[in-house]
GUTORZA-787534 format. One record per atom (N, C-alpha, C, O): residue number from 1; atom name; x negated, y negated, z negated. Coordinates in steps of 0.001 Angstrom, whole numbers. Layout:
N
PT   seq   atom         x         y         z
PT   NUM     CA         X         Y         Z
...
//
This chain:
173
PT   seq   atom         x         y         z
PT     1      N   -178364   -107133     92316
PT     1     CA   -178339   -107953     91013
PT     1      C   -177797   -106570     90330
PT     1      O   -176661   -106121     90485
PT     2      N   -178793   -106009     89577
PT     2     CA   -178604   -105242     88239
PT     2      C   -177640   -105849     87431
PT     2      O   -177157   -106981     87460
PT     3      N   -177387   -104562     86459
PT     3     CA   -175921   -104755     85623
PT     3      C   -175880   -105743     84932
PT     3      O   -174992   -106579     84763
PT     4      N   -177548   -105561     84248
PT     4     CA   -178005   -106483     83290
PT     4      C   -178293   -107754     83392
PT     4      O   -178530   -108490     82435
PT     5      N   -178285   -108147     84826
PT     5     CA   -178592   -109105     85256
PT     5      C   -176801   -109975     84901
PT     5      O   -176566   -110965     84208
PT     6      N   -175549   -108829     85951
PT     6     CA   -174137   -109516     85608
PT     6      C   -173727   -109796     83627
PT     6      O   -173011   -110662     83124
PT     7      N   -174394   -108857     83056
PT     7     CA   -174287   -109079     81597
PT     7      C   -174635   -110413     81330
PT     7      O   -173873   -111263     80870
PT     8      N   -175923   -110579     81664
PT     8     CA   -176885   -111794     81074
PT     8      C   -175730   -112879     81514
PT     8      O   -174983   -113508     80764
PT     9      N   -175809   -112918     83087
PT     9     CA   -174698   -114121     83668
PT     9      C   -173390   -114561     82465
PT     9      O   -173062   -115660     82019
PT    10      N   -172869   -113200     82208
PT    10     CA   -171365   -113274     81723
PT    10      C   -171771   -113666     80268
PT    10      O   -171208   -114686     79871
PT    11      N   -172481   -113174     79539
PT    11     CA   -173303   -113608     78286
PT    11      C   -173706   -115282     77965
PT    11      O   -173751   -115790     76845
PT    12      N   -173962   -115923     79186
PT    12     CA   -174203   -117396     78910
PT    12      C   -173183   -118475     79245
PT    12      O   -173621   -119624     79290
PT    13      N   -171794   -118264     79504
PT    13     CA   -170925   -118987     80004
PT    13      C   -169845   -118531     78952
PT    13      O   -169997   -117470     78346
PT    14      N   -168631   -119432     78718
PT    14     CA   -167452   -119248     78129
PT    14      C   -166126   -119347     78685
PT    14      O   -165001   -119156     78224
PT    15      N   -166661   -119767     80010
PT    15     CA   -165896   -120546     81024
PT    15      C   -165007   -119408     81685
PT    15      O   -165435   -118828     82683
PT    16      N   -163729   -119073     81117
PT    16     CA   -163414   -117606     81800
PT    16      C   -162923   -117568     83471
PT    16      O   -162632   -116527     84061
PT    17      N   -162905   -118903     84063
PT    17     CA   -162547   -118452     85450
PT    17      C   -164194   -118909     86038
PT    17      O   -163573   -119653     86797
PT    18      N   -164761   -119005     86173
PT    18     CA   -166046   -119330     86396
PT    18      C   -166990   -117622     86185
PT    18      O   -167773   -117137     87002
PT    19      N   -166496   -116919     84597
PT    19     CA   -166967   -115538     84634
PT    19      C   -166022   -114866     85760
PT    19      O   -166581   -114188     86622
PT    20      N   -164808   -114998     85791
PT    20     CA   -164590   -113960     87052
PT    20      C   -164604   -114417     87923
PT    20      O   -163920   -113772     88717
PT    21      N   -165104   -115438     88443
PT    21     CA   -165991   -115830     89682
PT    21      C   -167380   -114853     89764
PT    21      O   -167664   -114179     90755
PT    22      N   -168079   -114909     88681
PT    22     CA   -169749   -114440     88747
PT    22      C   -169486   -112950     88939
PT    22      O   -170306   -112347     89633
PT    23      N   -168380   -112214     88385
PT    23     CA   -167876   -111548     88048
PT    23      C   -167219   -110388     89771
PT    23      O   -167383   -109202     90055
PT    24      N   -166741   -111150     90246
PT    24     CA   -166376   -110998     91638
PT    24      C   -167909   -111436     92726
PT    24      O   -167932   -110983     93871
PT    25      N   -168517   -111891     92466
PT    25     CA   -169297   -112382     93478
PT    25      C   -170551   -110544     92722
PT    25      O   -171553   -110241     93370
PT    26      N   -170336   -110085     92020
PT    26     CA   -171779   -108919     92185
PT    26      C   -170770   -108127     92492
PT    26      O   -171206   -107309     93303
PT    27      N   -169458   -107898     92240
PT    27     CA   -168741   -106378     93425
PT    27      C   -168053   -107208     94137
PT    27      O   -166939   -106740     93897
PT    28      N   -167838   -108167     94897
PT    28     CA   -167433   -108289     96120
PT    28      C   -165874   -108555     96301
PT    28      O   -165150   -107891     95559
PT    29      N   -165368   -109278     97029
PT    29     CA   -164212   -109793     97385
PT    29      C   -163081   -108362     97524
PT    29      O   -161899   -108214     97212
PT    30      N   -163857   -107678     97992
PT    30     CA   -162416   -105953     98058
PT    30      C   -162089   -106117     96515
PT    30      O   -160914   -105756     96584
PT    31      N   -162252   -106356     95389
PT    31     CA   -162320   -106203     94125
PT    31      C   -162185   -107564     93470
PT    31      O   -162573   -107753     92317
PT    32      N   -161491   -108749     94404
PT    32     CA   -160846   -109772     93116
PT    32      C   -159481   -110048     93220
PT    32      O   -159086   -111157     92860
PT    33      N   -158530   -109041     93746
PT    33     CA   -157591   -108994     93086
PT    33      C   -157314   -107683     91950
PT    33      O   -156356   -107838     91193
PT    34      N   -157995   -106616     91841
PT    34     CA   -158299   -106062     90764
PT    34      C   -158759   -106842     89712
PT    34      O   -158109   -107037     88685
PT    35      N   -160170   -107422     90001
PT    35     CA   -160713   -108193     88548
PT    35      C   -159183   -109064     88336
PT    35      O   -158651   -108610     87323
PT    36      N   -158411   -110043     88900
PT    36     CA   -157552   -111124     88737
PT    36      C   -156396   -110538     87704
PT    36      O   -156032   -111017     86630
PT    37      N   -155878   -109182     88475
PT    37     CA   -155067   -108720     87639
PT    37      C   -155278   -108181     86167
PT    37      O   -154497   -108303     85223
PT    38      N   -156384   -107622     86183
PT    38     CA   -157018   -106842     85025
PT    38      C   -157379   -107856     83821
PT    38      O   -157644   -107322     82744
PT    39      N   -157416   -109294     83897
PT    39     CA   -158270   -109760     82698
PT    39      C   -156807   -111147     82482
PT    39      O   -157093   -112230     81971
PT    40      N   -156078   -110994     82719
PT    40     CA   -154980   -111321     81308
PT    40      C   -153877   -109810     80703
PT    40      O   -153090   -109853     79757
PT    41      N   -154151   -108663     81552
PT    41     CA   -153321   -107844     80548
PT    41      C   -154381   -106983     79455
PT    41      O   -154065   -106299     78481
PT    42      N   -155712   -107284     79991
PT    42     CA   -156942   -106827     79316
PT    42      C   -156251   -107856     77767
PT    42      O   -155483   -107466     76888
PT    43      N   -156691   -108772     77890
PT    43     CA   -156317   -110532     77514
PT    43      C   -155356   -110093     76045
PT    43      O   -155614   -109729     74898
PT    44      N   -154082   -110385     76893
PT    44     CA   -152704   -109681     76393
PT    44      C   -153039   -108714     75201
PT    44      O   -153063   -108898     73984
PT    45      N   -153224   -107902     75783
PT    45     CA   -153763   -106374     75142
PT    45      C   -154329   -106361     73788
PT    45      O   -153834   -105848     72784
PT    46      N   -156170   -107417     73977
PT    46     CA   -156608   -107629     72950
PT    46      C   -156166   -108221     71827
PT    46      O   -156496   -108050     70653
PT    47      N   -155213   -109093     72433
PT    47     CA   -155243   -109928     71450
PT    47      C   -153955   -109543     70820
PT    47      O   -153817   -109979     69677
PT    48      N   -152986   -108836     71288
PT    48     CA   -152015   -107839     70692
PT    48      C   -152456   -107112     69601
PT    48      O   -152068   -107151     68433
PT    49      N   -153142   -106579     70021
PT    49     CA   -153983   -104911     69221
PT    49      C   -155088   -106137     68252
PT    49      O   -154410   -106345     67246
PT    50      N   -155736   -106556     68184
PT    50     CA   -156203   -107544     66882
PT    50      C   -155180   -107870     66389
PT    50      O   -154946   -107332     65307
PT    51      N   -154416   -108592     66779
PT    51     CA   -153477   -109487     65727
PT    51      C   -152736   -108475     64318
PT    51      O   -152704   -108549     63089
PT    52      N   -152137   -107417     65557
PT    52     CA   -151659   -106341     64620
PT    52      C   -152931   -105707     63566
PT    52      O   -152667   -105723     62364
PT    53      N   -154181   -105200     63961
PT    53     CA   -155212   -104464     63574
PT    53      C   -155583   -105386     61983
PT    53      O   -155581   -104944     60834
PT    54      N   -155829   -106548     62400
PT    54     CA   -156007   -107552     61412
PT    54      C   -155119   -108181     60229
PT    54      O   -155450   -108928     59308
PT    55      N   -154063   -107705     60521
PT    55     CA   -152606   -108071     59532
PT    55      C   -152317   -106619     59240
PT    55      O   -151177   -106407     58825
PT    56      N   -152824   -105955     59323
PT    56     CA   -152706   -104149     58765
PT    56      C   -153898   -103987     57679
PT    56      O   -153644   -103853     56482
PT    57      N   -155060   -104008     58128
PT    57     CA   -156325   -103715     57641
PT    57      C   -157710   -104425     57599
PT    57      O   -158776   -104034     58075
PT    58      N   -157485   -105352     57040
PT    58     CA   -158544   -106751     56970
PT    58      C   -160033   -106338     56364
PT    58      O   -160355   -105712     55354
PT    59      N   -160588   -106791     57133
PT    59     CA   -161889   -106338     56985
PT    59      C   -162191   -106715     55067
PT    59      O   -161357   -107122     54258
PT    60      N   -163486   -106431     54860
PT    60     CA   -163749   -106971     53161
PT    60      C   -164763   -107924     53812
PT    60      O   -165258   -107797     54932
PT    61      N   -165005   -108983     52843
PT    61     CA   -165144   -110478     53239
PT    61      C   -166805   -109899     53508
PT    61      O   -167396   -110369     54479
PT    62      N   -167284   -109216     52916
PT    62     CA   -169025   -109147     53144
PT    62      C   -169193   -108961     54762
PT    62      O   -170211   -109265     55384
PT    63      N   -168245   -108517     55209
PT    63     CA   -168895   -107535     56868
PT    63      C   -169341   -109534     57535
PT    63      O   -168754   -110608     57404
PT    64      N   -170586   -109123     58190
PT    64     CA   -171593   -109960     58643
PT    64      C   -171238   -110057     60314
PT    64      O   -171045   -111067     60990
PT    65      N   -171227   -108558     60734
PT    65     CA   -170815   -108613     62533
PT    65      C   -170152   -107683     62682
PT    65      O   -170036   -106732     61909
PT    66      N   -169469   -107904     64028
PT    66     CA   -168356   -107317     64607
PT    66      C   -168934   -106592     65500
PT    66      O   -169853   -107189     66060
PT    67      N   -168691   -105151     65981
PT    67     CA   -168441   -104925     67235
PT    67      C   -167656   -104674     67806
PT    67      O   -166876   -104126     67027
PT    68      N   -167143   -104686     68977
PT    68     CA   -166401   -104078     70098
PT    68      C   -166803   -103055     70639
PT    68      O   -167421   -103378     71653
PT    69      N   -166778   -101759     70472
PT    69     CA   -167452   -100639     70857
PT    69      C   -166847   -100332     72262
PT    69      O   -165808   -100943     72512
PT    70      N   -167245    -99628     73062
PT    70     CA   -166725    -98905     74190
PT    70      C   -167089    -97672     74162
PT    70      O   -167987    -97308     73402
PT    71      N   -166345    -96684     75126
PT    71     CA   -166976    -95233     74672
PT    71      C   -166651    -94432     76027
PT    71      O   -165852    -95179     76593
PT    72      N   -166798    -93586     76645
PT    72     CA   -166420    -93515     77688
PT    72      C   -166130    -91136     77125
PT    72      O   -166970    -90310     76768
PT    73      N   -164666    -91008     77343
PT    73     CA   -164209    -90214     76828
PT    73      C   -163830    -89306     77929
PT    73      O   -164271    -89657     79024
PT    74      N   -163021    -88073     77912
PT    74     CA   -162562    -87205     78852
PT    74      C   -161015    -87549     79602
PT    74      O   -160745    -87109     80719
PT    75      N   -159751    -88683     78535
PT    75     CA   -159320    -89178     78560
PT    75      C   -159860    -90712     79019
PT    75      O   -158819    -91128     79527
PT    76      N   -160697    -91663     79140
PT    76     CA   -161104    -92462     79748
PT    76      C   -161613    -93602     78973
PT    76      O   -162485    -93120     78251
PT    77      N   -161527    -94838     78751
PT    77     CA   -162407    -95848     78373
PT    77      C   -161863    -96378     77627
PT    77      O   -160971    -97211     77792
PT    78      N   -162506    -95812     76249
PT    78     CA   -161892    -96392     75091
PT    78      C   -162659    -97744     74163
PT    78      O   -163857    -97705     73883
PT    79      N   -161863    -98764     73807
PT    79     CA   -162065    -99751     73469
PT    79      C   -161907    -99843     71605
PT    79      O   -160799    -99502     71190
PT    80      N   -162860   -100239     70626
PT    80     CA   -162972   -100053     69422
PT    80      C   -163228   -101069     68740
PT    80      O   -163864   -101940     69333
PT    81      N   -162870   -101319     67384
PT    81     CA   -163713   -102032     66652
PT    81      C   -164222   -101876     65377
PT    81      O   -163444   -101209     64696
PT    82      N   -165126   -102191     64831
PT    82     CA   -165967   -102067     63298
PT    82      C   -166675   -102797     63124
PT    82      O   -167169   -103425     64060
PT    83      N   -167021   -103017     61817
PT    83     CA   -167979   -104630     61502
PT    83      C   -168989   -103475     60275
PT    83      O   -168713   -102414     59715
PT    84      N   -169956   -104188     60281
PT    84     CA   -171251   -104164     59471
PT    84      C   -171372   -104640     58945
PT    84      O   -170796   -105688     59237
PT    85      N   -172339   -104772     57190
PT    85     CA   -172356   -105823     55945
PT    85      C   -173836   -106664     56459
PT    85      O   -174436   -107483     55763
PT    86      N   -174142   -106320     57549
PT    86     CA   -175686   -106586     57615
PT    86      C   -175521   -106547     59047
PT    86      O   -174974   -105626     59653
PT    87      N   -176343   -108265     59902
PT    87     CA   -176480   -108109     61146
PT    87      C   -177882   -108221     61532
PT    87      O   -178522   -108578     60543
PT    88      N   -178692   -108052     62638
PT    88     CA   -179906   -108565     62840
PT    88      C   -179850   -108372     64267
PT    88      O   -179718   -107210     64651
PT    89      N   -179939   -109442     65267
PT    89     CA   -179774   -109400     66507
PT    89      C   -180982   -108358     66674
PT    89      O   -180770   -107305     67276
PT    90      N   -182239   -108643     66149
PT    90     CA   -183567   -107898     66488
PT    90      C   -183063   -106135     66414
PT    90      O   -183777   -105297     66965
PT    91      N   -182257   -105876     65954
PT    91     CA   -181737   -104698     65246
PT    91      C   -180563   -104063     66179
PT    91      O   -179428   -104269     65748
PT    92      N   -180679   -103176     67628
PT    92     CA   -179535   -103052     68340
PT    92      C   -178781   -101637     67550
PT    92      O   -178150   -100937     68341
PT    93      N   -178783   -101324     66600
PT    93     CA   -178399   -100309     65356
PT    93      C   -177844   -100845     64143
PT    93      O   -177484   -100188     63166
PT    94      N   -177792   -102518     64334
PT    94     CA   -176657   -102718     63230
PT    94      C   -175238   -102779     63210
PT    94      O   -174580   -103327     62326
PT    95      N   -174798   -102211     64190
PT    95     CA   -173502   -101814     64038
PT    95      C   -173298   -100226     63499
PT    95      O   -172232    -99866     63000
PT    96      N   -174003    -99676     63598
PT    96     CA   -174035    -98772     62926
PT    96      C   -173707    -98467     61832
PT    96      O   -173654    -97248     61671
PT    97      N   -173394    -99213     60772
PT    97     CA   -173524    -98944     59389
PT    97      C   -171779    -98837     59026
PT    97      O   -171340    -98396     57964
PT    98      N   -171041    -99284     60030
PT    98     CA   -169555    -98949     60251
PT    98      C   -168614    -99064     58493
PT    98      O   -167631    -98517     57994
PT    99      N   -169503    -99972     58113
PT    99     CA   -168862   -100414     56731
PT    99      C   -167157   -100951     56459
PT    99      O   -166485   -100859     55432
PT   100      N   -166808   -101512     57770
PT   100     CA   -165287   -101451     58406
PT   100      C   -165629   -100785     59060
PT   100      O   -166723   -100657     59610
PT   101      N   -164244    -99955     59128
PT   101     CA   -163951    -98467     60245
PT   101      C   -162512    -98092     59948
PT   101      O   -162057    -97150     59299
PT   102      N   -161897    -99119     60622
PT   102     CA   -160320    -99225     60308
PT   102      C   -159515    -97825     60776
PT   102      O   -160133    -96954     61389
PT   103      N   -158582    -97724     60558
PT   103     CA   -157934    -96247     61199
PT   103      C   -156991    -96896     62023
PT   103      O   -156027    -96198     62337
PT   104      N   -157018    -98054     62457
PT   104     CA   -156142    -98563     64111
PT   104      C   -157411    -98860     64796
PT   104      O   -157233    -99143     65981
PT   105      N   -158551    -98880     64437
PT   105     CA   -160059    -99666     64971
PT   105      C   -159666    -99130     66821
PT   105      O   -160007   -100046     67570
PT   106      N   -159035    -97860     67641
PT   106     CA   -159059    -98046     68801
PT   106      C   -157574    -98496     69646
PT   106      O   -156463    -97967     69618
PT   107      N   -158038    -99592     70323
PT   107     CA   -156916   -100379     71344
PT   107      C   -156091    -99913     71898
PT   107      O   -155226   -100694     72295
PT   108      N   -155966    -98870     72122
PT   108     CA   -155465    -97514     73454
PT   108      C   -154641    -98956     74229
PT   108      O   -153448    -99259     74212
PT   109      N   -156059    -99794     75014
PT   109     CA   -155478   -100956     75727
PT   109      C   -154947    -99922     77251
PT   109      O   -156067    -99506     77547
PT   110      N   -154340    -99522     77937
PT   110     CA   -154158    -98532     79329
PT   110      C   -155176    -99615     80394
PT   110      O   -155935    -99095     81213
PT   111      N   -155075   -101180     80256
PT   111     CA   -155725   -101487     81870
PT   111      C   -157158   -101052     81948
PT   111      O   -157618   -101121     83087
PT   112      N   -157975   -100623     81021
PT   112     CA   -158860   -100175     81186
PT   112      C   -159695    -98563     81603
PT   112      O   -160830    -98173     81877
PT   113      N   -158034    -97880     81408
PT   113     CA   -158356    -96893     82038
PT   113      C   -157423    -96771     83676
PT   113      O   -157501    -95886     84528
PT   114      N   -156834    -97643     83664
PT   114     CA   -156091    -98054     85294
PT   114      C   -157043    -98686     85879
PT   114      O   -156768    -99024     87030
PT   115      N   -158196    -99004     85457
PT   115     CA   -159275    -99310     86185
PT   115      C   -160140    -98979     86755
PT   115      O   -160607    -99426     87803
PT   116      N   -160644    -97657     85753
PT   116     CA   -161711    -96612     85955
PT   116      C   -160943    -95601     86549
PT   116      O   -161608    -94728     87108
PT   117      N   -159798    -95488     86579
PT   117     CA   -159379    -94317     87434
PT   117      C   -158544    -94779     89041
PT   117      O   -157943    -94074     89852
PT   118      N   -158768    -95908     89027
PT   118     CA   -158947    -96947     90036
PT   118      C   -160204    -96811     91159
PT   118      O   -160219    -96300     92279
PT   119      N   -161065    -97371     90510
PT   119     CA   -162279    -97627     91180
PT   119      C   -163584    -95958     91163
PT   119      O   -164688    -95908     91705
PT   120      N   -163131    -95239     90638
PT   120     CA   -163806    -93776     90437
PT   120      C   -164382    -93416     92021
PT   120      O   -165515    -93022     92301
PT   121      N   -163435    -93631     92806
PT   121     CA   -164277    -93362     94629
PT   121      C   -164467    -94463     94785
PT   121      O   -164593    -94529     96008
PT   122      N   -164603    -95582     94346
PT   122     CA   -164761    -96778     95021
PT   122      C   -165854    -97157     94702
PT   122      O   -166529    -97464     95684
PT   123      N   -166644    -97352     93197
PT   123     CA   -167750    -97273     92965
PT   123      C   -168622    -96010     91834
PT   123      O   -168131    -95198     91049
PT   124      N   -169892    -96267     92147
PT   124     CA   -170475    -95261     91009
PT   124      C   -170426    -95289     89516
PT   124      O   -170284    -94448     88628
PT   125      N   -170558    -96281     89567
PT   125     CA   -170480    -96698     87745
PT   125      C   -169104    -97325     87439
PT   125      O   -169142    -98438     86915
PT   126      N   -168032    -96843     87658
PT   126     CA   -166911    -98143     86729
PT   126      C   -167186    -98303     85963
PT   126      O   -167104    -99529     85894
PT   127      N   -167660    -97859     84813
PT   127     CA   -168011    -98227     83276
PT   127      C   -168364   -100089     83403
PT   127      O   -168018   -101045     82708
PT   128      N   -169416    -99922     84957
PT   128     CA   -169826   -101727     84349
PT   128      C   -168702   -102700     84767
PT   128      O   -168813   -103767     84163
PT   129      N   -167552   -102653     85701
PT   129     CA   -166631   -102924     85757
PT   129      C   -166081   -103269     84250
PT   129      O   -165975   -104370     83709
PT   130      N   -165753   -101911     83735
PT   130     CA   -164653   -102306     82193
PT   130      C   -165623   -103005     81776
PT   130      O   -165231   -104069     81298
PT   131      N   -167077   -102820     81744
PT   131     CA   -167466   -104031     80481
PT   131      C   -167571   -104916     80838
PT   131      O   -168056   -105679     80002
PT   132      N   -167289   -105521     82109
PT   132     CA   -167893   -106870     82591
PT   132      C   -166275   -107539     82031
PT   132      O   -166093   -108639     81509
PT   133      N   -165250   -106490     82337
PT   133     CA   -163746   -107392     81721
PT   133      C   -163873   -107514     80216
PT   133      O   -163629   -108632     79762
PT   134      N   -164073   -106952     79714
PT   134     CA   -164128   -106794     78194
PT   134      C   -165008   -108161     78056
PT   134      O   -164436   -109062     77443
PT   135      N   -166421   -108463     78577
PT   135     CA   -167028   -109025     78005
PT   135      C   -166800   -110284     78128
PT   135      O   -167362   -111103     77400
PT   136      N   -165644   -110742     79394
PT   136     CA   -164881   -111852     80283
PT   136      C   -164168   -112415     79277
PT   136      O   -164256   -113600     78957
PT   137      N   -163180   -111285     78560
PT   137     CA   -162223   -111427     77930
PT   137      C   -162363   -111696     76218
PT   137      O   -161397   -112101     75570
PT   138      N   -163267   -111503     75795
PT   138     CA   -163869   -111903     74311
PT   138      C   -164476   -113275     74582
PT   138      O   -164033   -114212     73917
PT   139      N   -165185   -113447     75243
PT   139     CA   -165887   -114714     75838
PT   139      C   -165019   -115407     75496
PT   139      O   -165120   -116069     74463
PT   140      N   -163648   -115447     76476
PT   140     CA   -162651   -116449     76505
PT   140      C   -161770   -116567     75244
PT   140      O   -161079   -117554     74994
PT   141      N   -161866   -115435     74453
PT   141     CA   -161195   -115433     73127
PT   141      C   -161445   -115969     72320
PT   141      O   -160581   -116683     71811
PT   142      N   -163330   -115890     71528
PT   142     CA   -164015   -116224     70826
PT   142      C   -164073   -117997     71145
PT   142      O   -164211   -118885     70304
PT   143      N   -163948   -118114     72353
PT   143     CA   -164081   -119384     72396
PT   143      C   -163361   -120133     72082
PT   143      O   -163765   -121280     71891
PT   144      N   -161877   -119779     71879
PT   144     CA   -160803   -120754     71675
PT   144      C   -160399   -120818     70062
PT   144      O   -159796   -119936     69451
PT   145      N   -160869   -122056     69536
PT   145     CA   -160665   -122295     67736
PT   145      C   -159003   -121592     67700
PT   145      O   -158900   -121021     66615
PT   146      N   -157803   -121459     68444
PT   146     CA   -156803   -121354     68128
PT   146      C   -156980   -119625     68149
PT   146      O   -156039   -119097     67557
PT   147      N   -157677   -118935     68535
PT   147     CA   -157976   -117285     68383
PT   147      C   -157661   -117235     67033
PT   147      O   -157786   -118229     66318
PT   148      N   -157098   -115716     66445
PT   148     CA   -156568   -115574     65133
PT   148      C   -157334   -114843     64159
PT   148      O   -157051   -114773     62964
PT   149      N   -158619   -114135     64900
PT   149     CA   -159402   -113368     64756
PT   149      C   -160104   -113945     63302
PT   149      O   -159792   -113368     62260
PT   150      N   -161042   -115078     63259
PT   150     CA   -161186   -115409     62076
PT   150      C   -159936   -116190     60792
PT   150      O   -160435   -116831     59868
PT   151      N   -158890   -116098     60843
PT   151     CA   -157641   -116882     59765
PT   151      C   -157545   -115168     59547
PT   151      O   -157999   -114870     58443
PT   152      N   -157135   -114152     60218
PT   152     CA   -156547   -113055     60305
PT   152      C   -157736   -112341     59018
PT   152      O   -157696   -112250     57791
PT   153      N   -158765   -111922     60123
PT   153     CA   -160112   -111364     59361
PT   153      C   -160398   -112154     57816
PT   153      O   -160818   -111463     56888
PT   154      N   -160179   -113413     57644
PT   154     CA   -160603   -114038     56152
PT   154      C   -162360   -114245     56696
PT   154      O   -163225   -114619     55904
PT   155      N   -162601   -113982     57905
PT   155     CA   -164402   -114103     58198
PT   155      C   -164663   -115382     58830
PT   155      O   -163877   -115479     59772
PT   156      N   -165159   -116072     58775
PT   156     CA   -166072   -117093     59901
PT   156      C   -166826   -117005     59733
PT   156      O   -167528   -116746     58755
PT   157      N   -166989   -117359     61429
PT   157     CA   -168386   -117837     61633
PT   157      C   -169203   -115575     61780
PT   157      O   -170363   -115359     62131
PT   158      N   -168669   -114959     61584
PT   158     CA   -169398   -113177     61627
PT   158      C   -169725   -113406     63184
PT   158      O   -169178   -114061     64071
PT   159      N   -170894   -112553     63125
PT   159     CA   -171354   -112601     65154
PT   159      C   -170946   -111097     65697
PT   159      O   -171441   -109999     65444
PT   160      N   -169896   -111466     66506
PT   160     CA   -169602   -110430     67239
PT   160      C   -170428   -109896     68930
PT   160      O   -171007   -110559     69791
PT   161      N   -170155   -108615     68828
PT   161     CA   -170926   -107965     69988
PT   161      C   -170109   -107177     70822
PT   161      O   -169036   -106902     70284
PT   162      N   -170268   -106686     72045
PT   162     CA   -169663   -105716     72657
PT   162      C   -170842   -104774     73218
PT   162      O   -171939   -105280     73453
PT   163      N   -170606   -103365     73437
PT   163     CA   -171420   -102604     74513
PT   163      C   -170888   -100956     74248
PT   163      O   -170594   -100439     73170
PT   164      N   -170880   -100457     75360
PT   164     CA   -170927    -98978     75081
PT   164      C   -171900    -98265     74029
PT   164      O   -173062    -98649     73893
PT   165      N   -171476    -97429     73450
PT   165     CA   -172210    -96777     72377
PT   165      C   -173300    -96081     73530
PT   165      O   -173079    -95626     74653
PT   166      N   -174338    -96184     72883
PT   166     CA   -175432    -95770     73079
PT   166      C   -176210    -96233     74505
PT   166      O   -176731    -95508     75352
PT   167      N   -176069    -98079     74451
PT   167     CA   -175835    -98918     75448
PT   167      C   -176679    -99841     74987
PT   167      O   -177365    -99753     73968
PT   168      N   -176613   -100910     75896
PT   168     CA   -177281   -102184     75086
PT   168      C   -175707   -102671     74467
PT   168      O   -174653   -102149     74832
PT   169      N   -175815   -103754     73482
PT   169     CA   -174807   -104637     73200
PT   169      C   -175261   -105956     74161
PT   169      O   -176264   -106090     74861
PT   170      N   -174024   -106958     73898
PT   170     CA   -174269   -107993     74322
PT   170      C   -173185   -108907     73534
PT   170      O   -171963   -108790     73443
PT   171      N   -174083   -109859     73000
PT   171     CA   -173324   -110965     71871
PT   171      C   -172532   -111966     72783
PT   171      O   -172778   -112588     73817
PT   172      N   -171392   -111826     71867
PT   172     CA   -170363   -112481     72151
PT   172      C   -170209   -114226     71758
PT   172      O   -170024   -115075     72629
PT   173      N   -170304   -114475     70576
PT   173     CA   -171051   -115005     69324
PT   173      C   -171689   -114665     68173
PT   173      O   -172156   -115541     67444
//
């Protein structure tokens, strides 16, 4: 299975447990423990970061789409949040507007770097693993009506995507 097939499968379901199992099926049973221990750490990290960020740096009400961008640096994998006034699912460059580009946009969540460090000798492209975890957690976060994103951002129903810079975007909602 290609990584794009995995991401498409994950994008098709909001069920956390099913998405965890799909990821285990893709990477293999050897990675079960790492996946199961990483998901709640990433979930808690994202929730804490978003609560703090959105409480201190609200996006303007005109924002139509949010991008949870990923990038690989010499220090590891970074997750950041940006927003765009214009959203178009047919235009993969819609997040480039950076109309919402907060000071606290970088998450500083260590679990992504820990996963990358643990996997660098096990698999060829640990970024695929990291991106799968982010998709799983964001799908679960945004399916819950009690998530604080909409109320803290004061924007309801904006589109949300994730993906590595210079890579494909995967719609979360």
